[in-house]
C-alpha positions in Angstrom: -32.9 68.4 14.3 -30.0 67.7 11.3 -26.9 67.9 14.4 -28.8 64.9 16.7 -29.6 63.1 13.1 -25.9 63.1 12.2 -25.1 62.2 15.9 -27.2 59.2 15.9 -26.4 58.1 12.6 -22.6 58.3 13.4 -23.3 56.2 16.8 -25.0 53.5 14.3 -22.0 53.4 11.7 -19.8 52.8 14.5 -21.9 50.3 16.3 -21.8 48.6 12.9 -18.0 48.7 12.5 -17.5 47.6 15.9 -20.3 44.2 15.0 -18.5 43.3 11.9 -15.2 43.7 13.1 -15.9 41.0 16.3 -18.0 38.7 13.8 -14.9 38.3 11.7 -13.0 37.0 14.3 -14.7 34.3 14.8 -15.6 33.4 11.3 -15.7 29.7 10.2 -14.9 30.4 6.5 -12.8 27.2 5.6 -9.2 28.0 4.6 -7.8 25.1 2.4 -5.9 22.7 3.2 -2.2 23.0 1.8 -2.2 19.0 1.8 -5.2 19.0 -0.3 -5.2 17.4 -4.1 -1.2 16.3 -3.0 -0.1 13.4 -6.0 0.8 10.1 -4.6 4.7 9.7 -4.7 5.8 7.4 -7.4 7.0 4.0 -5.8 10.1 4.6 -8.7 11.1 7.7 -6.5 10.5 6.2 -2.9 13.4 4.0 -4.1 15.4 5.8 -5.3 16.9 6.5 -1.8 16.4 4.5 1.8 12.9 6.3 2.8 12.5 7.7 6.5 10.2 5.3 8.6 8.9 8.2 10.0 8.1 10.3 7.2 6.6 8.0 4.7 3.9 9.5 2.2 0.2 8.9 2.6 0.3 7.2 -0.5 1.8 5.6 -3.4 1.7 5.1 -7.2 2.8 2.3 -9.8 3.4 3.3 -12.9 0.7 2.4 -15.7 2.8 0.1 -17.8 4.0 -1.5 -14.7 0.5 -1.7 -13.5 -0.6 -3.3 -16.8 1.9 -5.9 -16.2 0.8 -6.8 -12.9 -2.9 -7.5 -14.0 -1.5 -9.7 -17.4 0.1 -11.9 -14.5 -2.7 -11.8 -12.2 -4.8 -12.9 -15.2 -2.6 -15.6 -15.7 -2.6 -17.3 -12.4 -5.8 -18.5 -12.5 -6.1 -20.8 -15.5 -9.5 -21.8 -17.4 -10.5 -24.7 -15.1 -10.0 -22.2 -12.5 -6.7 -23.4 -10.8 -4.4 -21.2 -9.2 -0.4 -20.6 -10.2 1.8 -18.3 -8.6 3.6 -15.5 -11.4 6.4 -13.2 -11.2 8.5 -10.6 -12.0 11.4 -8.2 -11.4 11.0 -4.5 -10.5 13.2 -2.6 -12.2 13.7 1.6 -13.2 14.1 2.4 -17.0 16.9 4.9 -17.9 14.0 7.3 -17.4 13.1 6.3 -13.8 9.7 4.7 -14.2 8.7 1.4 -13.0 8.5 -1.7 -15.0 7.7 -4.7 -14.5 10.5 -7.8 -16.2 11.4 -11.3 -16.2 8.1 -12.5 -16.0 7.3 -16.4 -14.9 5.3 -18.7 -13.6 5.6 -21.0 -10.8 3.4 -23.4 -8.9 0.3 -23.2 -6.7 1.6 -22.0 -3.8 5.0 -21.0 -4.8 7.1 -19.2 -7.4 11.0 -17.6 -7.2 11.2 -14.4 -9.0 14.2 -13.1 -10.8 16.7 -10.6 -9.2 18.7 -9.3 -12.2 17.6 -6.1 -14.4 18.4 -5.4 -18.3 20.9 -3.2 -18.8 20.5 0.4 -18.4 17.6 -0.8 -16.1 18.4 -0.5 -11.9 17.1 -3.1 -9.9 14.8 -2.8 -6.8 12.9 -5.2 -5.7 10.1 -8.3 -6.9 6.9 -8.7 -7.7 4.7 -11.9 -7.8 0.8 -13.0 -7.4 -0.9 -14.5 -4.9 -3.9 -16.2 -6.8 -6.3 -18.4 -4.9 -8.2 -21.1 -7.0 -10.4 -24.1 -6.7 -7.3 -26.0 -6.6 -7.0 -24.3 -3.0 -10.4 -25.7 -1.8 -12.1 -23.7 0.8 -9.6 -20.6 -0.1 -10.6 -20.0 -3.3 -11.4 -16.4 -4.2 -9.3 -15.5 -1.2 -7.2 -11.9 -1.4 -3.6 -12.5 0.8 -0.8 -10.0 1.0 2.3 -11.0 1.9 3.4 -14.3 3.6 6.2 -14.8 6.3 8.2 -16.1 3.9 7.6 -12.7 1.7 8.8 -10.8 4.6 11.4 -12.7 5.4 13.3 -13.1 2.1 13.0 -9.3 1.6 16.9 -9.0 2.6 18.0 -12.1 0.5 16.6 -11.2 -2.7 17.9 -7.5 -1.6 14.8 -5.6 -2.0 13.7 -2.1 -2.0 9.9 -2.2 -2.3 8.1 -5.7 -3.0 4.7 -6.0 -4.7 2.1 -8.9 -4.0 -1.1 -8.6 -6.6 -3.9 -10.8 -5.0 -7.0 -10.4 -7.2 -8.0 -6.8 -7.8 -5.8 -5.6 -4.7 -1.9 -4.5 -5.0 -0.3 -4.7 -1.5 3.4 -3.1 -1.2 5.9 -3.2 0.9 8.9 -0.5 1.3 11.8 -0.8 3.2 13.4 2.0 5.3 15.8 3.5 7.3 15.0 1.3 10.4 14.2 -2.0 8.5 16.9 -4.4 10.1 19.6 -5.6 7.7 18.8 -9.1 8.2 15.2 -10.7 8.7 15.1 -14.0 10.1 12.4 -16.3 7.7 12.2 -18.2 10.5 11.0 -15.5 12.9 8.7 -14.2 10.3 7.0 -17.3 10.0 6.3 -18.0 13.3 5.4 -14.2 14.4 3.2 -14.6 10.6 1.3 -17.8 12.1 1.0 -16.5 15.3 -1.3 -13.6 14.0 -2.6 -15.3 11.5 -3.9 -18.5 13.7 -5.8 -16.1 16.0 -7.5 -14.0 13.6 -8.6 -16.8 11.5 -9.9 -18.1 14.2 -11.6 -14.9 15.3 -12.9 -14.6 11.6 -14.2 -18.0 12.0 -16.5 -17.2 15.0 -18.2 -14.5 13.5 -19.1 -17.1 10.6 -16.9 -15.5 8.0 -16.3 -18.2 5.2 -12.9 -19.8 5.4 -11.8 -17.6 2.3 -13.2 -14.0 4.0 -11.3 -15.1 7.1 -8.2 -16.1 5.2 -8.0 -12.8 3.9 -9.2 -10.5 6.3 -5.8 -12.7 8.6 -3.3 -12.4 6.1 -3.8 -9.0 5.8 -3.6 -7.9 9.8 -0.5 -10.8 10.2 1.4 -8.6 6.8 0.6 -5.6 9.1 2.1 -7.0 12.2 4.4 -7.8 10.2 5.6 -4.4 8.9 5.2 -3.0 12.4 7.6 -5.2 13.8 10.4 -5.0 11.0 9.4 -1.0 10.4 8.1 -1.1 6.8 6.1 0.8 5.0 3.1 -1.0 4.2 0.5 -0.2 1.4 -2.4 -1.5 -0.3 -5.2 -0.8 -2.5 -6.9 -1.2 -5.7 -6.5 2.1 -8.2 -2.8 1.9 -8.8 -2.8 5.7 -9.1 -2.8 5.5 -5.0 -2.5 2.7 -2.8 -3.1 4.2 1.4 -0.7 3.3 3.7 -1.4 1.1 6.6 1.9 1.0 8.1 3.4 3.0 10.3 
């Protein structure tokens, strides 16, 4: 009996080992992704050289100092009466490579011209301006609008590697890439922008959206269309630590 028992035990142990081997092949144990927890790429780093259009990072970040200045200028863009005035600044990197906004200035209700000069030992990389919409903007009061066709059309004029707009809590970023044309026609950019904007605005109106909501949605779609047309990196978000890529 002892010999038979030993044989049976050996067979059972063999079957268990075989079963464990089979189930291990089909194990559903999760494997950590190498991309999980990756930090956003600082916009200042992205401006050090011309990035490749096909390898832009998923997220970019703005320094706390730059973010605070952008918010201050955004707050100043709506006065005590609720009326809007665009504000602007110059995007530079300091000797340590940190992104800053300098040359703060105010403009008019729908226009401001940022400076392109940089302080000594700082590097000019682009411009920042606000897109506020207040009581003086009629039914668009409260709209959140990204770049205009004119903003995109003058990227080359201002020699911007990057450009940032803030409207309400939303921040929008454009990044020139290795596939962005060296010159962009403002007339062409405006025409394409208006075409996409007007169609989307009408579509949103039919859905019952308010004028401000329709303008916000149409503006984002038109900006994305121009980013695609001119091979620009396009990012948006409310958290300066992580703005997500919209295009490509």
